[in-house]
Structure formats: C-alpha cells, structure tokens
C-alpha positions as CSV (number, residue, x, y, z in Angstrom):
1,M,131.8,35.6,60.1
2,T,130.2,36.5,63.4
3,P,131.9,38.7,66.2
4,R,131.5,35.8,68.5
5,F,133.1,33.6,66.3
6,L,136.3,35.7,66.3
7,G,136.1,36.5,69.3
8,T,136.2,33.1,70.8
9,R,138.9,32.5,68.4
10,L,141.3,35.0,69.6
11,A,140.5,34.1,73.5
12,S,141.3,30.2,72.6
13,L,144.4,31.6,70.9
14,V,145.4,34.0,74.3
15,A,144.5,31.4,76.5
16,L,147.0,28.7,74.7
17,L,149.7,31.2,74.7
18,L,149.8,31.5,78.3
19,V,149.3,27.5,78.9
20,L,152.4,27.0,76.7
21,S,154.5,29.9,78.5
22,V,153.1,28.1,81.9
23,V,154.8,24.8,81.2
24,L,157.7,26.4,79.8
25,F,158.6,27.9,83.3
26,V,157.6,25.0,85.1
27,L,159.8,23.1,83.1
28,Q,162.5,25.6,83.2
29,E,161.4,25.3,87.3
30,I,162.3,22.0,87.6
31,S,165.5,22.2,85.2
32,A,168.5,20.9,87.4
33,T,170.3,23.8,85.4
34,D,171.5,26.7,87.7
35,A,170.5,29.5,85.6
36,A,173.4,31.6,87.6
37,A,175.9,29.3,87.6
38,A,175.3,28.2,83.9
39,T,175.7,32.3,82.8
40,L,179.1,33.0,85.0
41,G,180.5,29.8,84.0
42,P,182.3,26.9,86.1
43,T,184.9,29.0,87.5
44,A,182.7,31.1,89.6
45,S,182.9,31.6,93.1
46,P,179.4,30.3,95.9
47,E,179.5,34.1,96.7
48,A,179.4,35.1,92.5
49,I,176.6,32.8,92.3
50,A,174.6,33.7,94.5
51,A,174.9,37.7,93.7
52,E,174.2,36.8,90.3
53,R,171.0,34.5,91.4
54,A,169.8,37.7,93.5
55,R,170.3,40.0,90.0
56,L,168.4,37.4,87.9
57,G,165.6,37.5,90.3
58,L,165.8,33.7,91.3
59,D,165.4,34.1,94.6
60,A,161.8,35.4,94.6
61,P,158.5,33.9,94.8
62,P,157.3,31.6,92.0
63,V,154.4,33.7,91.0
64,S,156.7,36.6,90.8
65,R,159.2,35.3,88.5
66,Y,156.5,33.6,86.6
67,L,155.1,37.5,86.0
68,D,158.6,38.7,85.1
69,Y,159.1,35.8,82.5
70,L,155.6,36.6,81.4
71,G,156.5,40.0,80.9
72,G,159.8,38.9,79.0
73,L,157.7,37.1,76.7
74,L,155.3,40.1,75.7
75,T,158.3,42.5,75.6
76,G,160.6,39.8,73.2
77,D,163.1,39.4,75.8
78,L,163.5,35.4,76.2
79,G,166.0,35.8,78.4
80,T,170.5,35.1,77.6
81,S,171.7,32.0,76.5
82,F,174.0,30.0,78.3
83,R,175.9,28.8,74.9
84,T,176.5,32.3,73.2
85,R,176.3,34.9,76.0
86,R,173.9,36.8,73.7
87,P,170.2,37.7,74.0
88,V,168.1,34.7,72.7
89,T,165.7,36.7,70.8
90,E,169.3,37.9,68.6
91,D,170.0,34.6,67.8
92,I,166.6,33.4,67.2
93,G,166.2,36.5,64.7
94,S,169.7,35.0,62.8
95,Y,168.4,31.7,62.5
96,L,164.5,31.8,62.0
97,P,164.9,33.6,58.5
98,A,166.6,30.1,57.1
99,T,163.5,28.1,59.0
100,L,160.9,30.2,57.7
101,E,161.8,30.3,54.1
102,L,161.9,26.5,54.1
103,V,158.8,25.6,55.8
104,L,157.4,28.1,53.2
105,F,159.0,26.5,50.1
106,A,157.6,23.3,51.7
107,F,154.2,24.4,52.5
108,L,153.9,26.0,48.8
109,L,155.1,22.6,47.7
110,A,152.5,20.5,49.5
111,L,149.4,22.6,48.5
112,V,150.4,22.1,44.8
113,L,151.1,18.1,45.4
114,A,148.0,17.9,47.5
115,L,145.7,19.6,44.8
116,L,147.5,17.2,42.1
117,F,147.0,14.4,44.8
118,A,142.8,14.9,45.2
119,L,142.4,16.2,41.6
120,S,143.8,13.3,39.9
121,S,141.7,11.4,41.9
122,T,138.5,13.2,40.7
123,L,139.5,14.0,37.1
124,R,141.2,11.2,35.1
125,W,144.2,12.3,33.6
126,K,147.1,10.1,32.4
127,G,150.1,10.1,35.0
128,A,147.4,10.5,37.7
129,G,147.5,7.1,39.3
130,A,151.5,7.1,39.2
131,L,151.3,10.7,41.4
132,R,149.2,8.8,43.7
133,G,151.3,5.6,43.7
134,L,154.4,7.6,43.9
135,L,152.9,10.2,47.1
136,F,151.7,7.1,48.7
137,V,155.0,5.5,49.0
138,L,156.9,8.3,50.0
139,S,154.6,9.6,52.6
140,T,154.8,5.9,54.4
141,A,158.5,6.8,55.3
142,P,159.6,9.2,58.2
143,T,161.0,12.6,57.4
144,F,164.6,11.6,58.3
145,L,164.6,8.6,56.1
146,L,162.8,10.5,53.7
147,G,165.4,13.3,53.6
148,I,168.3,10.5,53.7
149,F,166.3,8.5,50.9
150,F,166.4,12.2,47.9
151,L,170.2,13.0,49.2
152,I,171.4,9.3,47.9
153,V,169.3,9.8,44.7
154,F,169.5,13.0,44.2
155,Y,172.3,13.8,45.4
156,Q,174.8,10.9,45.3
157,R,173.7,9.2,42.1
158,L,172.4,11.7,40.5
159,D,174.2,14.7,41.2
160,W,171.3,17.2,40.5
161,L,170.9,19.2,43.6
162,P,173.4,20.3,46.5
163,A,172.9,18.3,49.4
164,N,173.3,20.9,52.7
165,G,173.1,24.5,53.2
166,R,171.2,27.4,51.7
167,T,173.4,28.6,49.1
168,S,176.9,27.9,47.0
169,A,178.4,31.2,47.4
170,A,179.5,32.3,51.0
171,G,178.2,35.5,52.3
172,A,175.8,35.5,50.2
173,V,173.2,36.0,52.3
174,D,172.8,40.1,53.2
175,G,169.2,40.8,52.0
176,P,166.2,43.1,54.3
177,T,164.4,40.0,54.3
178,G,166.6,37.0,55.2
179,L,165.2,34.9,52.3
180,L,167.0,34.4,49.9
181,V,164.9,33.6,47.0
182,L,163.5,37.0,47.6
183,D,166.3,38.8,48.5
184,G,167.9,37.9,45.6
185,L,165.1,39.3,43.3
186,L,165.1,42.1,45.5
187,A,168.4,42.9,44.3
188,G,168.3,42.5,41.0
189,D,170.4,38.7,41.5
190,P,168.5,36.2,39.8
191,A,171.5,33.7,39.9
192,T,171.4,34.0,43.8
193,S,167.4,33.2,43.7
194,V,168.1,30.0,41.5
195,D,170.9,28.8,43.4
196,A,168.8,29.6,46.5
197,L,165.8,27.3,45.2
198,R,168.3,24.8,44.2
199,H,169.3,24.3,48.0
200,L,165.8,24.3,49.1
201,L,164.2,22.0,47.0
202,L,165.6,18.7,48.3
203,P,164.8,19.7,52.3
204,A,161.6,20.9,50.8
205,L,160.7,17.8,49.5
206,A,161.4,15.9,52.7
207,L,159.5,18.0,54.2
208,A,156.6,18.4,51.9
209,V,155.7,15.0,51.2
210,G,153.7,13.8,54.3
211,P,151.4,17.2,54.6
212,A,150.9,16.8,51.3
213,L,149.2,13.5,51.2
214,A,147.2,14.3,54.7
215,I,145.8,17.4,52.9
216,G,145.2,16.0,49.6
217,R,143.5,13.0,51.1
218,V,140.9,15.3,52.5
219,F,141.1,17.5,50.2
220,R,139.8,14.5,47.7
221,S,137.4,13.0,50.3
222,S,135.3,16.6,50.5
223,L,135.6,16.5,46.6
224,R,134.0,13.5,46.2
225,S,131.2,14.0,48.9
226,T,130.4,17.6,47.6
227,L,130.1,16.1,43.5
228,D,127.3,14.2,44.8
229,A,125.3,17.2,45.8
230,E,122.2,18.2,43.9
231,Y,123.2,21.3,42.5
232,V,126.3,19.1,41.3
233,R,123.4,16.8,39.9
234,T,121.8,19.3,38.2
235,A,125.0,21.1,36.6
236,R,125.9,17.8,34.8
237,A,121.7,17.2,33.9
238,K,122.6,21.0,32.1
239,G,125.6,19.3,30.3
240,L,128.5,20.9,32.2
241,G,131.7,18.8,31.8
242,E,133.0,17.2,34.5
243,R,136.0,19.4,34.8
244,S,134.1,22.2,34.5
245,I,132.1,21.6,36.8
246,V,134.6,20.5,39.8
247,L,137.2,23.3,39.4
248,R,134.0,25.6,38.9
249,H,131.6,25.0,41.5
250,V,132.8,21.9,43.8
251,A,136.1,23.0,45.1
252,R,135.3,26.0,46.6
253,N,132.5,24.1,48.5
254,S,135.0,21.5,49.3
255,V,137.6,23.6,50.9
256,N,136.8,23.7,54.3
257,A,137.8,20.5,55.5
258,A,141.4,21.0,53.9
259,L,141.4,24.6,55.5
260,S,141.5,22.5,58.6
261,M,144.0,19.9,57.9
262,T,146.2,22.7,56.6
263,G,146.3,24.5,59.5
264,L,147.3,21.4,61.3
265,Q,150.0,20.5,58.6
266,I,151.7,24.2,58.7
267,G,152.4,23.0,62.6
268,F,153.5,19.6,61.8
269,M,155.8,21.1,59.8
270,F,157.3,23.5,62.1
271,A,157.6,20.7,64.0
272,G,159.1,18.2,61.3
273,V,161.4,21.3,60.4
274,L,164.0,20.2,62.8
275,V,164.5,16.8,61.9
276,V,165.3,18.0,58.0
277,E,167.5,21.1,59.2
278,S,169.8,17.8,61.1
279,V,169.6,15.9,58.1
280,F,170.6,18.8,55.2
281,S,172.8,20.7,57.6
282,W,170.2,23.7,57.1
283,P,171.1,26.6,59.2
284,G,168.2,27.7,60.6
285,L,166.5,26.6,64.5
286,G,167.0,23.1,64.2
287,S,170.6,23.8,64.1
288,Y,170.7,26.4,67.3
289,L,168.6,23.7,69.5
290,G,171.0,21.0,68.4
291,A,173.6,22.9,69.9
292,S,171.7,24.2,72.5
293,I,170.2,20.9,73.9
294,P,173.9,18.6,74.6
295,V,174.6,22.0,76.9
296,S,171.6,22.3,78.8
297,D,170.9,25.8,77.5
298,F,167.7,26.2,78.5
299,P,166.6,29.4,78.0
300,A,167.8,28.8,74.3
301,V,165.7,25.6,74.1
302,A,162.6,27.3,76.0
303,G,163.2,30.1,73.0
304,V,163.0,28.1,70.7
305,T,159.8,25.9,72.1
306,F,157.9,28.8,72.9
307,V,158.6,30.4,69.3
308,L,157.8,27.4,67.4
309,G,154.3,26.5,69.9
310,A,153.4,30.3,68.9
311,V,153.8,29.6,65.4
312,Y,151.5,26.6,65.8
313,I,148.5,27.9,67.7
314,V,148.3,31.2,65.6
315,A,148.7,28.7,62.5
316,N,145.7,26.7,63.4
317,T,143.9,30.1,64.5
318,A,143.8,31.8,61.2
319,A,142.8,28.2,59.7
320,D,140.1,28.1,61.9
321,I,139.3,32.0,60.8
322,L,139.6,31.3,57.3
323,Q,137.4,28.5,57.3
324,G,134.8,31.0,58.7
325,V,135.1,33.1,55.8
326,A,134.9,30.4,53.3
327,D,132.0,28.7,54.7
328,P,129.8,31.4,56.8
329,R,127.8,28.6,58.1
330,V,130.9,27.1,60.2
331,A,131.2,30.9,61.8
332,V,128.3,31.4,63.4
C-alpha cells in the first residue's frame, strides 16, 4: 500500500465528515424549532428567550455559527438535549454500548453466515442447498418483518429465546465496557454473558441476514472467478483436492471484493439497527432517537445522525484500506 493511496483515503474521510457536518448544520438552520425557546420551555418570556438566543450565539452570522458547531463536533460537544436537559454526548454515551454490542454481534454472525453461504456454493456438502435457500428466502423480507417473524417463532411459539431487552436481571449492566457479554466474562460471571447472548441472538440474527447474503454473494462470485485462474488449474494438475485448493489458495485471493461489500454492509447495519431496536425494545441509540423525534429534539437527532454517519464513513474507509492491504495492486 502506497502513502498516496493511504493519504487519499484519509483525505476523503475528512472531506466526507465535513460534508456531513455542513448538511446537519443546514438542516438545523432550516428547522422550525427555535433552540432558545425549546431550551427554556413553553412558559419562558420573550425577554428570556432573547437572552438565551444571545447566550447560545444564535444571533451571530451563519458562518460564525457553523464554525462554532464544527468546533463543538471536534471537541465532542453535540449540544444539549431539549428533552433530557443533558449534554447529547452524555446521552449517546449511555445508549451507544447497547447499539455497539448488537451491531458487533450481528456483524460476526453475518460474516459466519456469509462464509458458509459462499463456501457451500463452491464446495458441495450436505445441507448446503438448504442453507442457501433459507438465507435467500429470509433475506427477501424487510428487516422489521424478519424481526417480527423471529419473535413469533422463537419467542411466542417455541419459547426458546427472550423477546426484548439486554438481560433478564435488572441492574445487571455495570461493567467497564458497557458490553454485557464482555463485562460478564471480565467479572467472572459467565451466567450474565450467557443471558446477554440469549437476548442478543434474535435481534442480531434479524440484523445479520441481509448483509450475510450480500457479502456471501460477492465472495461466492469472486471464488468462482478465481477458480478459473491458471494457478488453480496447475494446482489441480498436481493432484491437490478441491477443498484444499479453495481454502488454501483461492479464498485469500478472492477476499477483496467481499471486503468492499463488508464495509458497505457495516454502514447499512448501523442504519438498520434503529429498526431492529424498535422491534425488540433494545435500549440503544434507536430508542433514544425514537423518543427524540416526536418532540423535535434536534440536537439529539443531529447528534445520533452524526455518530451513525461517522461510523458509516469510517467503516467504508477502513474497508478500502484493508482491501489495499489484502491486494497491493489496488493500493498503487
């Protein structure tokens, strides 16, 4: 990977984050909500509102206000929530671990399913057709419908898994990372980790199915293309088995396209997680956003949007860089 390739990707990352900040600032400017009035409440006098506008700098020119807004983003200041009266950064900090844990688990699940899907199409094994068919059928349903289907089957009918929340025990969330599975292991309490995993499984599966099929299809296509390469025919001529050829030689050279798709799917998962959290009453950013929108809490909405947008941009940049590491030819 050349320094120019890395510099270009990092410059694009910064530029996209700046564009995102401009879009959010403009939306805030054209919003019908008066931040000063919303901060003080409906009983505030016009004089108090005018003083609050001056204190918040809302009377300053737009360019000056944008620079203040950008400076706040750079220092982690996302404003104050009209609804909770707390800094948005603190609110997001309390909800983000639940969302991160759900997305991370769903991402790992998606990678496993994608790998199984791709390899089952390349290496024939018992049950491969059933797995491909099941993934394809499930992926055609919208995420919210998939979540409801899992609730009806695995919670209501079979009673195998819990339906909502992160844990069965109230007050079990008190660890250094906020990720219950990891905190349970760190505290030497595997029962908490197992309970958290049971709560994670259904929402994570609903979130993972679509990305798994998208990544798996790309990886499968890349595997099939690589199987026609000259060095693969040479390996066959030397007597190597098909499974050994795919796992030892073909998979590594086919991973680039899958990496690009993986970066895109991480971003889509952070967008889809808001829907999944609503279906499963998951106490993450989706719940916070869902409570903020009806009361026009723009700082909270903008804060969550910026965080999710930044994650999407960073994930795609990381995928590009990983692609360059995996195949130096694309990083020239």
